[in-house]
N, CA, C and O of each residue as an XYZ file, in Angstrom:
272
protein
N       6.825     -3.141     10.515
C       7.677     -3.995      9.499
C       7.459     -3.425      8.022
O       6.588     -2.645      7.637
N       8.232     -3.878      7.484
C       8.218     -3.316      5.938
C       7.356     -3.854      4.971
O       6.660     -4.801      5.338
N       7.274     -3.554      4.095
C       6.110     -3.849      2.848
C       7.014     -5.156      2.138
O       8.181     -5.534      2.240
N       5.865     -5.600      1.403
C       6.495     -7.097      0.826
C       5.973     -7.169     -0.174
O       4.902     -6.581     -0.327
N       6.598     -7.988     -1.305
C       6.138     -7.838     -2.424
C       4.616     -8.814     -2.725
O       3.771     -8.796     -3.619
N       4.834     -9.725     -1.316
C       2.523    -10.084     -1.239
C       2.004     -9.104     -0.827
O       0.810     -9.356     -0.988
N       2.095     -7.817     -0.256
C       1.703     -6.891     -0.118
C       1.130     -6.377     -1.301
O      -0.076     -6.235     -1.502
N       1.846     -6.166     -1.900
C       1.904     -5.029     -3.251
C       1.031     -6.168     -4.598
O       0.392     -5.803     -5.586
N       1.380     -7.757     -4.058
C       0.259     -8.490     -4.668
C      -1.090     -8.542     -4.037
O      -2.085     -8.819     -4.707
N      -1.140     -8.299     -2.853
C      -2.742     -8.412     -2.527
C      -3.295     -7.042     -2.819
O      -4.511     -7.047     -3.012
N      -2.695     -5.860     -2.899
C      -3.115     -4.571     -3.239
C      -3.414     -4.050     -5.194
O      -3.906     -3.086     -5.781
N      -2.767     -5.362     -5.576
C      -2.904     -5.154     -6.931
C      -3.893     -5.921     -7.701
O      -4.291     -5.727     -8.849
N      -4.272     -6.987     -6.704
C      -5.449     -7.541     -7.054
C      -7.083     -6.966     -6.432
O      -8.204     -7.290     -6.823
N      -6.515     -5.635     -4.907
C      -8.039     -5.189     -4.677
C      -8.195     -4.674     -5.786
O      -9.299     -4.909     -6.278
N      -7.318     -3.873     -6.560
C      -7.591     -2.657     -7.264
C      -8.261     -3.391     -8.636
O      -9.045     -2.688     -9.273
N      -8.053     -4.485     -9.028
C      -8.649     -4.994    -10.226
C     -10.001     -5.583     -9.774
O     -10.966     -5.432    -10.523
N     -10.128     -6.154     -8.765
C     -11.988     -6.773     -8.154
C     -12.882     -5.608     -7.408
O     -14.065     -5.822     -7.144
N     -12.304     -4.487     -7.119
C     -13.118     -3.195     -6.472
C     -13.271     -3.529     -5.059
O     -14.151     -2.945     -4.426
N     -12.408     -4.534     -4.391
C     -12.784     -5.147     -2.903
C     -12.557     -3.332     -2.083
O     -12.311     -2.277     -2.668
N     -12.719     -3.529     -0.898
C     -13.115     -2.113     -0.541
C     -12.219     -2.133      0.874
O     -12.098     -1.084      1.506
N     -11.591     -3.386      1.348
C     -10.568     -3.545      2.276
C      -9.643     -4.498      1.824
O     -10.050     -5.421      1.119
N      -8.583     -4.420      2.094
C      -7.645     -4.911      2.083
C      -6.321     -5.473      3.781
O      -5.531     -4.737      4.372
N      -6.523     -6.486      3.953
C      -5.333     -7.186      5.115
C      -4.224     -7.736      4.241
O      -4.253     -8.425      3.222
N      -2.823     -6.999      5.257
C      -1.499     -7.670      4.931
C      -1.215     -8.440      5.719
O      -1.947     -8.490      6.707
N      -0.200     -9.252      5.653
C       0.675     -9.960      6.586
C       0.339    -10.038      7.769
O      -0.162    -10.841      8.555
N       0.775     -8.893      7.724
C       1.466     -7.910      9.429
C      -0.062     -8.042     10.478
O      -0.067     -8.301     11.682
N      -1.237     -7.786      9.628
C      -2.458     -7.510     10.606
C      -2.658     -6.225     10.114
O      -3.671     -5.750     10.630
N      -2.219     -5.598      9.476
C      -2.404     -4.305      8.492
C      -3.626     -4.454      7.789
O      -3.639     -5.340      6.935
N      -4.769     -3.713      7.973
C      -5.854     -3.339      6.896
C      -6.215     -2.020      6.455
O      -6.312     -1.183      7.352
N      -6.426     -1.661      5.332
C      -6.331     -0.292      4.520
C      -7.717     -0.575      3.992
O      -8.061     -1.442      3.190
N      -8.413      0.307      4.588
C      -9.828      0.707      3.716
C      -9.875      1.414      2.454
O      -9.388      2.527      2.259
N     -10.508      0.681      1.584
C     -10.265      1.588      0.391
C     -11.171      3.219      0.284
O     -12.389      3.103      0.416
N     -10.722      4.436      0.095
C     -11.718      5.520     -0.067
C     -11.572      5.709     -0.830
O     -12.550      6.428     -1.038
N     -10.945      5.691     -1.886
C     -11.140      6.205     -3.542
C     -10.109      5.422     -4.552
O      -8.950      5.106     -4.287
N     -10.589      5.265     -5.379
C      -9.576      4.803     -6.343
C      -8.080      5.240     -6.353
O      -7.186      4.412     -6.181
N      -7.849      6.470     -6.545
C      -7.135      7.456     -6.355
C      -6.233      6.977     -5.147
O      -5.019      6.799     -5.247
N      -6.943      6.797     -4.041
C      -6.119      6.607     -2.994
C      -5.235      5.278     -2.603
O      -4.257      5.161     -1.865
N      -6.100      4.145     -3.538
C      -5.268      3.253     -3.391
C      -3.779      2.769     -4.549
O      -2.825      2.008     -4.389
N      -4.196      3.604     -5.619
C      -3.483      3.880     -6.991
C      -2.201      4.190     -5.717
O      -1.392      3.421     -5.199
N      -2.481      5.781     -5.505
C      -1.085      6.035     -5.006
C      -0.511      5.172     -3.593
O       0.663      4.829     -3.458
N      -1.248      4.993     -2.915
C      -0.293      3.912     -1.715
C      -0.071      2.541     -2.810
O       0.614      1.810     -2.094
N      -0.189      2.073     -3.628
C       0.186      0.621     -4.529
C       1.485      1.187     -4.875
O       2.575      0.639     -4.707
N       1.288      2.202     -5.317
C       2.553      3.255     -5.883
C       3.589      3.563     -5.341
O       4.642      3.664     -5.970
N       3.449      3.841     -3.651
C       4.392      4.078     -2.999
C       4.789      2.664     -2.337
O       5.727      2.760     -1.545
N       4.395      1.701     -2.463
C       4.389     -0.135     -1.778
C       5.348     -0.198     -3.108
O       6.491     -0.432     -2.718
N       5.322     -0.130     -3.905
C       5.853     -0.437     -5.310
C       7.355     -0.161     -5.298
O       8.195     -1.002     -5.620
N       7.664      1.265     -4.844
C       8.635      2.227     -4.839
C       9.491      0.948     -3.357
O      10.506      0.251     -3.375
N       8.668      1.140     -2.539
C       9.570      0.441     -1.229
C       9.742     -0.531     -1.772
O      10.903     -0.932     -1.693
N       8.846     -1.339     -2.512
C       9.571     -3.083     -2.756
C      10.496     -3.483     -3.796
O      11.106     -4.550     -3.841
N      10.563     -2.136     -4.969
C      11.587     -1.802     -5.339
C      13.014     -1.470     -5.165
O      13.971     -1.989     -5.740
N      13.013     -0.540     -4.299
C      14.167     -0.114     -3.597
C      14.747     -1.307     -2.999
O      15.847     -1.731     -3.353
N      13.933     -1.938     -1.971
C      14.574     -2.940     -1.180
C      15.403     -4.106     -2.154
O      16.549     -4.540     -2.034
N      14.786     -4.290     -2.739
C      15.761     -5.796     -3.996
C      17.168     -5.069     -4.377
O      18.239     -5.658     -4.233
N      17.069     -3.639     -4.914
C      18.564     -3.296     -4.925
C      19.079     -2.920     -3.852
O      20.058     -2.174     -3.868
N      18.458     -3.413     -2.560
C      19.611     -2.815     -1.527
C      19.135     -1.241     -0.490
O      19.413     -1.129      0.704
N      18.371     -0.152     -1.336
C      18.436      1.180     -0.680
C      16.654      0.539      0.100
O      15.888     -0.425      0.078
N      16.847      2.048      0.763
C      15.418      2.028      1.902
C      15.172      3.057      1.813
O      15.964      3.995      1.908
N      13.726      3.129      1.558
C      12.667      4.293      1.173
C      11.841      4.479      2.458
O      11.402      3.329      2.469
N      11.249      5.083      3.632
C      11.097      5.710      4.390
C       9.742      6.396      3.857
O       9.875      7.351      3.092
N       8.328      5.934      4.244
C       7.181      6.990      3.970
C       5.692      7.077      4.617
O       4.963      6.099      4.448
N       5.408      7.716      5.037
C       4.040      8.031      5.248
C       3.115      8.585      4.802
O       3.038      9.733      4.365
N       2.033      7.468      4.921
C       0.682      8.173      4.066
C      -0.808      7.907      5.236
O      -1.403      7.077      5.924
N      -0.783      9.083      4.860
C      -2.153      9.887      6.216
C      -3.113     10.687      5.456
O      -3.111     11.173      4.326
N      -4.070     10.664      6.600
C      -5.197     11.758      6.540
C      -5.055     12.692      7.662
O      -4.649     12.478      8.805
N      -5.484     13.800      7.093
C      -5.405     15.035      8.521
C      -7.347     15.088      7.931
O      -8.120     14.881      6.996
N      -7.266     15.363      8.813
C      -8.810     15.956      9.286
C      -9.174     17.122     10.226
O      -8.950     17.136     11.437
N      -9.678     17.956      9.615
C     -10.303     19.629     10.733
C     -11.134     19.448     10.785
O     -11.859     18.914      9.945
N     -11.516     20.062     12.446
C     -12.739     20.121     12.459
C     -13.100     21.863     12.705
O     -14.267     22.249     12.764
């Protein structure tokens, strides 16, 4: 499912009030690892939402790599 303006708004609100977890409309949950992680996710969503509003599509993935 694509990111929406509502998702971006929820993430912005979470950044402002120091919420530790955000649930999006489609059921996805994001737990805050650090403010930098949340800002990076917010910027990625803003790029996708902005691109959707002008008719282009951006696909990106955010993840973590854990090594043992």
